[in-house]
N, C-alpha and C positions, 0 to 999 in steps of 0.2 A: 504494500500500500504506500502511496506517495503522500508525504506530509503536506499540510497547507503551506508551511514555510518554503517548501521546495517550489510550489506553484508561484508564490510571490517573488521568489528569487529569479525564477525563469521569466516572469513577466517584467521584472525590473531590467534584466539583461536585454530582453527583447525590446524594451522601450528605449534603450540606449542606442540601438541600431536603427537606422543608419546615421543618426545625428552625431554620435560620438566619433565614428570613423571619418565622416565628412568634415567635422570640425578639425580633426587632426590633419587631414590632407590640406584643408584651407590654411591652417597655421603654417604648415611646411611651405606651401606655395607663397604665402605672405613673406616669410623670412627669406626665401630664395629670390623674391622679387625686390628686395631692398636694393638701394642704389649701389653700384659697383664701388663707389668711394668707401663704403663701410665694410667691404669684404676683407680687405687686407691681402697679404701676399698669397699666391697659390701654394697649396701644400702638396697636392697630387695632380700631375698633368694627365689628362685622359686622352686628348687628341689636340691637333692644332686648333687653337681658339677655345678649347674647353679645359677647365681645370677646377679642382675643388679647393675652396678656401676654408678656413675655420668656420666662418659664418655659414657657408654652404653645408658643412657637416652638421651644424646645429639645425638647419632647416630640413635636412634629409631625414633626421630622426623622426619627427612627427609625421612627415610625409610617408615614410616607409611603414611606420606603425599603423597609421590610419588606413593606408592602402591595404596592408595585410589584414587588418580587422574587417575592412569593407569586403574584401574578397573571401574571407572565411565565412562571413555572413551570407554572401551570395552562394557559396558552396553548400552551406547548410540549407539553403532554399532552392537547391538545384532541381528538385522534383517539380516544384511549382514553376520554375523557369522552363523546364523541359515540357511541361504540360502546355504552357503558353506558346512555346515554339512549335509544338505539334498543332495547335489550333491556328497559328499564324505562321506557316512555314516560310513564306517569303520574308516576312519581318524578322523571324528568328535567324534565318541565314544571313540576312543583311546586317543584323546586329553583331553576329559572330565575325562576319567579314570586316565590319567597321572597327571592331575592337582589335582585331589582328592587324589591320592596315595601320591604325593609329599607333599601336605599340611598336610596330615595325618601323614606321617613319621616325618615331621618337628615338628609338635605340640607334637606328642608322645615322640620324643626325648628330647624336651625341658622340658617337665613336668615329665620325668622319668630319669632313669639312663642308657638310650640307648647310651649315650656318642656321638660318631661321626655319628650316623644315621641321625642327623639333616642336615649334609652336603649333604648326598644323597637326602633327602627330598627336601632341598632347590634347589639343582641342577635340579631335576625332575620338581618341581613346576615352576622354572624360565624358563626351556625349554618349558614347556606347555604354559606359558604366552607369550614367545617370538613367538611361532607359531601363537597364537591367535592375537597378535599385527600385525604380518606380514600379516595375512589374512585380518584384519581390515584395515590396511593401503592400501593394494591393492584394497579393496572394496571402500575405500574413493577416491582413484585415479580414479576409474571408474565412481564414482558419479559426478565428476567435481565440479567446483566452485559454 
């Protein structure tokens, strides 16, 4: 038998998602968007034109934690997402394609000299994630407490 406190703990955790992870991602992006004058010297060179400073390292922490939390939440709701994709196969395929394209552009731009292509990749990847989160939240609402 499941105790009432177990249900309230599960409800509390469910109420934090997706606000908690989206807040972490937003904080990370805000820190990474600070002016270059505040960054300081590069600590790790990634590619020509890309390097990590101490400030970037601080911004990457909430970005990675929030993103991991967001995607764990999506993984836990994968059956609802799969059900949605089966009902809307073209939209489901488009969503998967957009997420892959966005992440691919983002990674390719960071590790090469594609310069501002990372912004397009990040925007497409973020939009695909936003759609997946909306679908998952709606499915969570239908599931009830």
